[in-house]
N, CA, C and O atoms as a GROMACS GRO file, in nm:
protein
  448
    1MET      N    1   3.514  -5.635  -3.826
    1MET     CA    2   3.479  -5.562  -3.945
    1MET      C    3   3.496  -5.654  -4.066
    1MET      O    4   3.594  -5.727  -4.075
    2ILE      N    5   3.401  -5.650  -4.158
    2ILE     CA    6   3.405  -5.737  -4.276
    2ILE      C    7   3.459  -5.656  -4.393
    2ILE      O    8   3.415  -5.544  -4.419
    3GLU      N    9   3.556  -5.715  -4.462
    3GLU     CA   10   3.610  -5.649  -4.580
    3GLU      C   11   3.521  -5.680  -4.699
    3GLU      O   12   3.485  -5.796  -4.722
    4ARG      N   13   3.486  -5.578  -4.775
    4ARG     CA   14   3.398  -5.598  -4.889
    4ARG      C   15   3.472  -5.663  -5.008
    4ARG      O   16   3.409  -5.732  -5.088
    5ASN      N   17   3.598  -5.643  -5.018
    5ASN     CA   18   3.674  -5.695  -5.132
    5ASN      C   19   3.728  -5.835  -5.106
    5ASN      O   20   3.787  -5.896  -5.196
    6ALA      N   21   3.710  -5.886  -4.987
    6ALA     CA   22   3.761  -6.018  -4.955
    6ALA      C   23   3.683  -6.122  -5.034
    6ALA      O   24   3.560  -6.113  -5.044
    7LYS      N   25   3.753  -6.219  -5.090
    7LYS     CA   26   3.689  -6.323  -5.170
    7LYS      C   27   3.689  -6.452  -5.092
    7LYS      O   28   3.759  -6.548  -5.125
    8THR      N   29   3.608  -6.453  -4.987
    8THR     CA   30   3.599  -6.571  -4.904
    8THR      C   31   3.471  -6.643  -4.942
    8THR      O   32   3.365  -6.580  -4.951
    9VAL      N   33   3.478  -6.768  -4.962
    9VAL     CA   34   3.362  -6.847  -4.997
    9VAL      C   35   3.320  -6.924  -4.873
    9VAL      O   36   3.398  -6.999  -4.814
   10VAL      N   37   3.195  -6.904  -4.836
   10VAL     CA   38   3.142  -6.975  -4.720
   10VAL      C   39   3.039  -7.073  -4.773
   10VAL      O   40   2.940  -7.031  -4.833
   11PRO      N   41   3.058  -7.201  -4.752
   11PRO     CA   42   2.959  -7.298  -4.802
   11PRO      C   43   2.826  -7.281  -4.728
   11PRO      O   44   2.823  -7.258  -4.608
   12PHE      N   45   2.718  -7.293  -4.804
   12PHE     CA   46   2.584  -7.276  -4.748
   12PHE      C   47   2.549  -7.392  -4.656
   12PHE      O   48   2.501  -7.371  -4.545
   13ALA      N   49   2.573  -7.510  -4.701
   13ALA     CA   50   2.546  -7.627  -4.619
   13ALA      C   51   2.641  -7.738  -4.663
   13ALA      O   52   2.683  -7.741  -4.778
   14PRO      N   53   2.674  -7.827  -4.572
   14PRO     CA   54   2.765  -7.935  -4.612
   14PRO      C   55   2.705  -8.022  -4.721
   14PRO      O   56   2.585  -8.052  -4.719
   15GLY      N   57   2.787  -8.060  -4.815
   15GLY     CA   58   2.743  -8.153  -4.919
   15GLY      C   59   2.678  -8.087  -5.038
   15GLY      O   60   2.627  -8.157  -5.125
   16LEU      N   61   2.678  -7.954  -5.047
   16LEU     CA   62   2.614  -7.889  -5.161
   16LEU      C   63   2.687  -7.918  -5.291
   16LEU      O   64   2.626  -7.930  -5.397
   17THR      N   65   2.815  -7.928  -5.283
   17THR     CA   66   2.892  -7.954  -5.405
   17THR      C   67   2.876  -8.098  -5.451
   17THR      O   68   2.902  -8.129  -5.567
   18ASP      N   69   2.834  -8.187  -5.361
   18ASP     CA   70   2.820  -8.328  -5.398
   18ASP      C   71   2.695  -8.352  -5.483
   18ASP      O   72   2.698  -8.434  -5.575
   19ALA      N   73   2.586  -8.282  -5.454
   19ALA     CA   74   2.460  -8.304  -5.526
   19ALA      C   75   2.404  -8.169  -5.570
   19ALA      O   76   2.327  -8.108  -5.496
   20PRO      N   77   2.442  -8.122  -5.689
   20PRO     CA   78   2.401  -7.989  -5.732
   20PRO      C   79   2.249  -7.972  -5.740
   20PRO      O   80   2.199  -7.865  -5.707
   21ASN      N   81   2.176  -8.071  -5.783
   21ASN     CA   82   2.030  -8.057  -5.794
   21ASN      C   83   1.965  -8.043  -5.656
   21ASN      O   84   1.880  -7.957  -5.635
   22GLU      N   85   2.006  -8.129  -5.565
   22GLU     CA   86   1.949  -8.121  -5.431
   22GLU      C   87   1.992  -7.992  -5.361
   22GLU      O   88   1.912  -7.930  -5.290
   23GLY      N   89   2.117  -7.951  -5.382
   23GLY     CA   90   2.167  -7.828  -5.322
   23GLY      C   91   2.091  -7.707  -5.372
   23GLY      O   92   2.066  -7.614  -5.296
   24GLY      N   93   2.053  -7.707  -5.497
   24GLY     CA   94   1.977  -7.597  -5.555
   24GLY      C   95   1.841  -7.584  -5.489
   24GLY      O   96   1.793  -7.474  -5.463
   25ARG      N   97   1.779  -7.698  -5.464
   25ARG     CA   98   1.648  -7.695  -5.397
   25ARG      C   99   1.661  -7.644  -5.254
   25ARG      O  100   1.576  -7.570  -5.206
   26GLU      N  101   1.769  -7.686  -5.188
   26GLU     CA  102   1.791  -7.640  -5.050
   26GLU      C  103   1.815  -7.489  -5.047
   26GLU      O  104   1.766  -7.419  -4.958
   27VAL      N  105   1.891  -7.440  -5.144
   27VAL     CA  106   1.919  -7.297  -5.152
   27VAL      C  107   1.788  -7.222  -5.177
   27VAL      O  108   1.762  -7.119  -5.114
   28ASP      N  109   1.706  -7.274  -5.268
   28ASP     CA  110   1.578  -7.208  -5.295
   28ASP      C  111   1.489  -7.206  -5.171
   28ASP      O  112   1.427  -7.104  -5.139
   29ALA      N  113   1.484  -7.320  -5.102
   29ALA     CA  114   1.401  -7.327  -4.981
   29ALA      C  115   1.454  -7.232  -4.875
   29ALA      O  116   1.377  -7.165  -4.807
   30SER      N  117   1.585  -7.226  -4.862
   30SER     CA  118   1.645  -7.135  -4.763
   30SER      C  119   1.619  -6.991  -4.802
   30SER      O  120   1.586  -6.908  -4.717
   31GLY      N  121   1.633  -6.960  -4.930
   31GLY     CA  122   1.606  -6.824  -4.977
   31GLY      C  123   1.462  -6.783  -4.952
   31GLY      O  124   1.436  -6.672  -4.908
   32GLN      N  125   1.370  -6.873  -4.980
   32GLN     CA  126   1.228  -6.844  -4.956
   32GLN      C  127   1.200  -6.826  -4.807
   32GLN      O  128   1.121  -6.740  -4.768
   33ALA      N  129   1.264  -6.906  -4.725
   33ALA     CA  130   1.247  -6.893  -4.580
   33ALA      C  131   1.301  -6.759  -4.530
   33ALA      O  132   1.240  -6.694  -4.446
   34ILE      N  133   1.415  -6.718  -4.584
   34ILE     CA  134   1.473  -6.589  -4.545
   34ILE      C  135   1.382  -6.475  -4.588
   34ILE      O  136   1.358  -6.382  -4.511
   35VAL      N  137   1.331  -6.482  -4.711
   35VAL     CA  138   1.239  -6.378  -4.760
   35VAL      C  139   1.113  -6.374  -4.674
   35VAL      O  140   1.064  -6.266  -4.642
   36ALA      N  141   1.061  -6.489  -4.637
   36ALA     CA  142   0.942  -6.494  -4.552
   36ALA      C  143   0.971  -6.431  -4.415
   36ALA      O  144   0.889  -6.356  -4.362
   37LEU      N  145   1.089  -6.462  -4.359
   37LEU     CA  146   1.126  -6.403  -4.230
   37LEU      C  147   1.144  -6.252  -4.241
   37LEU      O  148   1.103  -6.178  -4.152
   38LEU      N  149   1.205  -6.206  -4.351
   38LEU     CA  150   1.220  -6.062  -4.373
   38LEU      C  151   1.084  -5.994  -4.385
   38LEU      O  152   1.063  -5.885  -4.331
   39SER      N  153   0.993  -6.058  -4.455
   39SER     CA  154   0.858  -6.004  -4.469
   39SER      C  155   0.788  -5.995  -4.333
   39SER      O  156   0.722  -5.896  -4.302
   40GLU      N  157   0.804  -6.101  -4.255
   40GLU     CA  158   0.745  -6.103  -4.120
   40GLU      C  159   0.808  -5.994  -4.033
   40GLU      O  160   0.737  -5.926  -3.958
   41ALA      N  161   0.938  -5.977  -4.042
   41ALA     CA  162   1.007  -5.873  -3.964
   41ALA      C  163   0.959  -5.734  -4.008
   41ALA      O  164   0.939  -5.647  -3.924
   42ALA      N  165   0.941  -5.715  -4.139
   42ALA     CA  166   0.892  -5.586  -4.189
   42ALA      C  167   0.750  -5.560  -4.140
   42ALA      O  168   0.718  -5.447  -4.102
   43ASP      N  169   0.665  -5.662  -4.141
   43ASP     CA  170   0.528  -5.645  -4.091
   43ASP      C  171   0.528  -5.611  -3.942
   43ASP      O  172   0.452  -5.525  -3.898
   44THR      N  173   0.613  -5.678  -3.867
   44THR     CA  174   0.623  -5.650  -3.723
   44THR      C  175   0.674  -5.508  -3.699
   44THR      O  176   0.622  -5.437  -3.613
   45ALA      N  177   0.774  -5.468  -3.775
   45ALA     CA  178   0.828  -5.332  -3.762
   45ALA      C  179   0.723  -5.228  -3.799
   45ALA      O  180   0.710  -5.126  -3.732
   46ARG      N  181   0.648  -5.254  -3.904
   46ARG     CA  182   0.542  -5.163  -3.948
   46ARG      C  183   0.434  -5.151  -3.840
   46ARG      O  184   0.389  -5.041  -3.808
   47ALA      N  185   0.392  -5.264  -3.784
   47ALA     CA  186   0.290  -5.262  -3.679
   47ALA      C  187   0.341  -5.189  -3.555
   47ALA      O  188   0.267  -5.112  -3.493
   48THR      N  189   0.466  -5.212  -3.520
   48THR     CA  190   0.526  -5.144  -3.404
   48THR      C  191   0.531  -4.994  -3.429
   48THR      O  192   0.502  -4.915  -3.339
   49CYS      N  193   0.569  -4.956  -3.549
   49CYS     CA  194   0.576  -4.813  -3.583
   49CYS      C  195   0.436  -4.750  -3.578
   49CYS      O  196   0.421  -4.639  -3.527
   50GLU      N  197   0.337  -4.820  -3.629
   50GLU     CA  198   0.200  -4.767  -3.625
   50GLU      C  199   0.151  -4.751  -3.482
   50GLU      O  200   0.086  -4.652  -3.449
   51ARG      N  201   0.183  -4.850  -3.396
   51ARG     CA  202   0.144  -4.838  -3.254
   51ARG      C  203   0.214  -4.720  -3.189
   51ARG      O  204   0.154  -4.646  -3.112
   52ALA      N  205   0.342  -4.704  -3.221
   52ALA     CA  206   0.419  -4.592  -3.164
   52ALA      C  207   0.363  -4.458  -3.210
   52ALA      O  208   0.351  -4.365  -3.130
   53MET      N  209   0.330  -4.448  -3.337
   53MET     CA  210   0.272  -4.324  -3.390
   53MET      C  211   0.137  -4.296  -3.327
   53MET      O  212   0.106  -4.182  -3.294
   54SER      N  213   0.056  -4.399  -3.310
   54SER     CA  214  -0.075  -4.382  -3.248
   54SER      C  215  -0.060  -4.337  -3.103
   54SER      O  216  -0.132  -4.248  -3.057
   55THR      N  217   0.032  -4.399  -3.031
   55THR     CA  218   0.057  -4.361  -2.893
   55THR      C  219   0.110  -4.219  -2.884
   55THR      O  220   0.068  -4.142  -2.797
   56ALA      N  221   0.199  -4.183  -2.974
   56ALA     CA  222   0.254  -4.047  -2.976
   56ALA      C  223   0.143  -3.945  -3.004
   56ALA      O  224   0.140  -3.838  -2.942
   57GLN      N  225   0.054  -3.977  -3.095
   57GLN     CA  226  -0.056  -3.886  -3.127
   57GLN      C  227  -0.151  -3.872  -3.007
   57GLN      O  228  -0.195  -3.761  -2.975
   58THR      N  229  -0.182  -3.983  -2.942
   58THR     CA  230  -0.268  -3.979  -2.824
   58THR      C  231  -0.204  -3.894  -2.715
   58THR      O  232  -0.270  -3.811  -2.654
   59LEU      N  233  -0.075  -3.915  -2.690
   59LEU     CA  234  -0.005  -3.838  -2.588
   59LEU      C  235   0.004  -3.691  -2.626
   59LEU      O  236  -0.003  -3.604  -2.539
   60SER      N  237   0.018  -3.663  -2.754
   60SER     CA  238   0.022  -3.524  -2.800
   60SER      C  239  -0.111  -3.454  -2.771
   60SER      O  240  -0.114  -3.340  -2.726
   61HIS      N  241  -0.222  -3.524  -2.798
   61HIS     CA  242  -0.354  -3.467  -2.769
   61HIS      C  243  -0.372  -3.445  -2.619
   61HIS      O  244  -0.426  -3.342  -2.577
   62LYS      N  245  -0.328  -3.541  -2.539
   62LYS     CA  246  -0.339  -3.526  -2.394
   62LYS      C  247  -0.253  -3.410  -2.344
   62LYS      O  248  -0.295  -3.335  -2.255
   63LEU      N  249  -0.134  -3.395  -2.400
   63LEU     CA  250  -0.047  -3.284  -2.362
   63LEU      C  251  -0.111  -3.151  -2.397
   63LEU      O  252  -0.108  -3.057  -2.317
   64GLN      N  253  -0.170  -3.142  -2.516
   64GLN     CA  254  -0.237  -3.019  -2.557
   64GLN      C  255  -0.352  -2.987  -2.463
   64GLN      O  256  -0.370  -2.871  -2.425
   65ALA      N  257  -0.430  -3.088  -2.425
   65ALA     CA  258  -0.542  -3.067  -2.332
   65ALA      C  259  -0.490  -3.022  -2.196
   65ALA      O  260  -0.549  -2.934  -2.133
   66ALA      N  261  -0.380  -3.081  -2.151
   66ALA     CA  262  -0.322  -3.042  -2.022
   66ALA      C  263  -0.271  -2.898  -2.027
   66ALA      O  264  -0.289  -2.821  -1.932
   67GLU      N  265  -0.207  -2.861  -2.138
   67GLU     CA  266  -0.159  -2.723  -2.152
   67GLU      C  267  -0.275  -2.624  -2.154
   67GLU      O  268  -0.266  -2.516  -2.095
   68ASP      N  269  -0.384  -2.660  -2.222
   68ASP     CA  270  -0.504  -2.574  -2.222
   68ASP      C  271  -0.560  -2.560  -2.081
   68ASP      O  272  -0.598  -2.450  -2.040
   69HIS      N  273  -0.565  -2.669  -2.008
   69HIS     CA  274  -0.616  -2.666  -1.872
   69HIS      C  275  -0.526  -2.581  -1.782
   69HIS      O  276  -0.576  -2.507  -1.697
   70ILE      N  277  -0.395  -2.591  -1.801
   70ILE     CA  278  -0.300  -2.510  -1.723
   70ILE      C  279  -0.324  -2.362  -1.750
   70ILE      O  280  -0.327  -2.281  -1.656
   71ARG      N  281  -0.342  -2.325  -1.878
   71ARG     CA  282  -0.369  -2.184  -1.911
   71ARG      C  283  -0.498  -2.137  -1.845
   71ARG      O  284  -0.505  -2.025  -1.794
   72GLU      N  285  -0.599  -2.222  -1.845
   72GLU     CA  286  -0.726  -2.188  -1.780
   72GLU      C  287  -0.706  -2.168  -1.630
   72GLU      O  288  -0.758  -2.072  -1.572
   73LEU      N  289  -0.632  -2.258  -1.567
   73LEU     CA  290  -0.606  -2.246  -1.424
   73LEU      C  291  -0.521  -2.124  -1.391
   73LEU      O  292  -0.544  -2.058  -1.289
   74GLU      N  293  -0.425  -2.092  -1.477
   74GLU     CA  294  -0.345  -1.971  -1.456
   74GLU      C  295  -0.433  -1.846  -1.464
   74GLU      O  296  -0.412  -1.752  -1.388
   75GLY      N  297  -0.530  -1.846  -1.555
   75GLY     CA  298  -0.626  -1.735  -1.563
   75GLY      C  299  -0.707  -1.724  -1.435
   75GLY      O  300  -0.731  -1.614  -1.385
   76ASP      N  301  -0.750  -1.839  -1.382
   76ASP     CA  302  -0.825  -1.839  -1.256
   76ASP      C  303  -0.739  -1.784  -1.142
   76ASP      O  304  -0.787  -1.707  -1.059
   77VAL      N  305  -0.612  -1.824  -1.139
   77VAL     CA  306  -0.521  -1.776  -1.034
   77VAL      C  307  -0.509  -1.624  -1.042
   77VAL      O  308  -0.517  -1.555  -0.940
   78ARG      N  309  -0.490  -1.570  -1.164
   78ARG     CA  310  -0.481  -1.423  -1.178
   78ARG      C  311  -0.608  -1.356  -1.131
   78ARG      O  312  -0.604  -1.255  -1.062
   79HIS      N  313  -0.722  -1.412  -1.170
   79HIS     CA  314  -0.852  -1.356  -1.131
   79HIS      C  315  -0.866  -1.351  -0.979
   79HIS      O  316  -0.900  -1.246  -0.923
   80TYR      N  317  -0.840  -1.462  -0.913
   80TYR     CA  318  -0.859  -1.468  -0.767
   80TYR      C  319  -0.750  -1.389  -0.693
   80TYR      O  320  -0.776  -1.337  -0.584
   81ARG      N  321  -0.630  -1.380  -0.750
   81ARG     CA  322  -0.526  -1.296  -0.689
   81ARG      C  323  -0.569  -1.150  -0.694
   81ARG      O  324  -0.559  -1.079  -0.594
   82ASP      N  325  -0.617  -1.104  -0.810
   82ASP     CA  326  -0.665  -0.966  -0.823
   82ASP      C  327  -0.784  -0.940  -0.729
   82ASP      O  328  -0.794  -0.835  -0.667
   83ARG      N  329  -0.870  -1.038  -0.722
   83ARG     CA  330  -0.987  -1.024  -0.633
   83ARG      C  331  -0.944  -1.015  -0.487
   83ARG      O  332  -0.999  -0.935  -0.411
   84GLY      N  333  -0.846  -1.095  -0.448
   84GLY     CA  334  -0.794  -1.092  -0.312
   84GLY      C  335  -0.728  -0.958  -0.281
   84GLY      O  336  -0.746  -0.903  -0.172
   85LEU      N  337  -0.652  -0.905  -0.377
   85LEU     CA  338  -0.588  -0.775  -0.357
   85LEU      C  339  -0.692  -0.664  -0.342
   85LEU      O  340  -0.677  -0.576  -0.257
   86ARG      N  341  -0.797  -0.668  -0.422
   86ARG     CA  342  -0.905  -0.568  -0.408
   86ARG      C  343  -0.972  -0.581  -0.272
   86ARG      O  344  -1.004  -0.481  -0.208
   87ALA      N  345  -0.994  -0.705  -0.227
   87ALA     CA  346  -1.057  -0.726  -0.096
   87ALA      C  347  -0.968  -0.671   0.016
   87ALA      O  348  -1.018  -0.609   0.109
   88GLU      N  349  -0.836  -0.693   0.006
   88GLU     CA  350  -0.744  -0.638   0.106
   88GLU      C  351  -0.749  -0.486   0.108
   88GLU      O  352  -0.746  -0.425   0.215
   89LYS      N  353  -0.755  -0.424  -0.009
   89LYS     CA  354  -0.764  -0.278  -0.016
   89LYS      C  355  -0.893  -0.228   0.049
   89LYS      O  356  -0.892  -0.130   0.122
   90TRP      N  357  -1.002  -0.297   0.022
   90TRP     CA  358  -1.130  -0.259   0.083
   90TRP      C  359  -1.125  -0.276   0.235
   90TRP      O  360  -1.174  -0.191   0.309
   91LEU      N  361  -1.066  -0.386   0.281
   91LEU     CA  362  -1.056  -0.406   0.426
   91LEU      C  363  -0.971  -0.297   0.491
   91LEU      O  364  -1.002  -0.251   0.600
   92SER      N  365  -0.865  -0.256   0.423
   92SER     CA  366  -0.782  -0.147   0.474
   92SER      C  367  -0.861  -0.016   0.478
   92SER      O  368  -0.853   0.060   0.574
   93THR      N  369  -0.936   0.009   0.372
   93THR     CA  370  -1.020   0.131   0.368
   93THR      C  371  -1.124   0.128   0.479
   93THR      O  372  -1.145   0.229   0.546
   94ILE      N  373  -1.189   0.015   0.499
   94ILE     CA  374  -1.291   0.001   0.604
   94ILE      C  375  -1.227   0.019   0.742
   94ILE      O  376  -1.284   0.088   0.826
   95ARG      N  377  -1.111  -0.042   0.766
   95ARG     CA  378  -1.042  -0.027   0.893
   95ARG      C  379  -1.010   0.120   0.921
   95ARG      O  380  -1.033   0.170   1.031
   96ASN      N  381  -0.956   0.190   0.820
   96ASN     CA  382  -0.925   0.332   0.837
   96ASN      C  383  -1.050   0.413   0.867
   96ASN      O  384  -1.049   0.502   0.952
   97GLU      N  385  -1.158   0.381   0.797
   97GLU     CA  386  -1.284   0.452   0.819
   97GLU      C  387  -1.335   0.429   0.960
   97GLU      O  388  -1.383   0.522   1.025
   98ILE      N  389  -1.326   0.305   1.009
   98ILE     CA  390  -1.369   0.274   1.146
   98ILE      C  391  -1.283   0.349   1.246
   98ILE      O  392  -1.335   0.407   1.341
   99GLU      N  393  -1.152   0.348   1.227
   99GLU     CA  394  -1.062   0.418   1.320
   99GLU      C  395  -1.092   0.567   1.323
   99GLU      O  396  -1.095   0.628   1.430
  100GLN      N  397  -1.116   0.627   1.206
  100GLN     CA  398  -1.145   0.770   1.204
  100GLN      C  399  -1.281   0.802   1.262
  100GLN      O  400  -1.297   0.901   1.333
  101THR      N  401  -1.380   0.718   1.232
  101THR     CA  402  -1.516   0.746   1.277
  101THR      C  403  -1.531   0.720   1.427
  101THR      O  404  -1.586   0.805   1.497
  102PHE      N  405  -1.484   0.610   1.477
  102PHE     CA  406  -1.507   0.573   1.616
  102PHE      C  407  -1.394   0.612   1.710
  102PHE      O  408  -1.418   0.642   1.827
  103PHE      N  409  -1.273   0.610   1.662
  103PHE     CA  410  -1.161   0.633   1.752
  103PHE      C  411  -1.083   0.761   1.719
  103PHE      O  412  -0.987   0.794   1.789
  104GLY      N  413  -1.123   0.831   1.616
  104GLY     CA  414  -1.052   0.950   1.574
  104GLY      C  415  -1.050   1.057   1.683
  104GLY      O  416  -0.942   1.107   1.716
  105SER      N  417  -1.164   1.093   1.740
  105SER     CA  418  -1.168   1.196   1.844
  105SER      C  419  -1.108   1.144   1.973
  105SER      O  420  -1.042   1.220   2.044
  106ALA      N  421  -1.130   1.017   2.007
  106ALA     CA  422  -1.073   0.959   2.128
  106ALA      C  423  -0.921   0.951   2.116
  106ALA      O  424  -0.850   0.977   2.214
  107ALA      N  425  -0.872   0.915   2.000
  107ALA     CA  426  -0.727   0.905   1.980
  107ALA      C  427  -0.666   1.045   1.990
  107ALA      O  428  -0.557   1.061   2.045
  108ALA      N  429  -0.734   1.144   1.936
  108ALA     CA  430  -0.684   1.281   1.946
  108ALA      C  431  -0.684   1.329   2.090
  108ALA      O  432  -0.593   1.401   2.131
  109ALA      N  433  -0.786   1.290   2.169
  109ALA     CA  434  -0.794   1.332   2.308
  109ALA      C  435  -0.687   1.263   2.392
  109ALA      O  436  -0.633   1.324   2.483
  110VAL      N  437  -0.657   1.141   2.363
  110VAL     CA  438  -0.554   1.066   2.436
  110VAL      C  439  -0.418   1.125   2.406
  110VAL      O  440  -0.334   1.134   2.495
  111ARG      N  441  -0.395   1.166   2.282
  111ARG     CA  442  -0.265   1.219   2.242
  111ARG      C  443  -0.241   1.357   2.303
  111ARG      O  444  -0.126   1.392   2.330
  112SER      N  445  -0.346   1.436   2.326
  112SER     CA  446  -0.325   1.570   2.379
  112SER      C  447  -0.322   1.574   2.525
  112SER      O  448  -0.305   1.682   2.583
   0.00000   0.00000   0.00000
């Protein structure tokens, strides 16, 4: 942890105190290099953020399309389930009708 109130002096480069004019130029060059690197880092971060936002938006659209498709498929499932249930009821009705029409009197005769 760094103390903010500590008064520690860290020399920038060896020999700065020996040649103040040359040291000033080195400090300026170093400062400009740091600013350039910060600018480059900011540009990279901005580009990365834009790519992430674009990817997130694309994935959001795909998710919405998938959810819409799921709702459509769920509607189809309900439709075909209802249709299957109606078909089963009709088959039961037809079976009962066949038993009564063709086997009703025979079944009654066998039982008596």
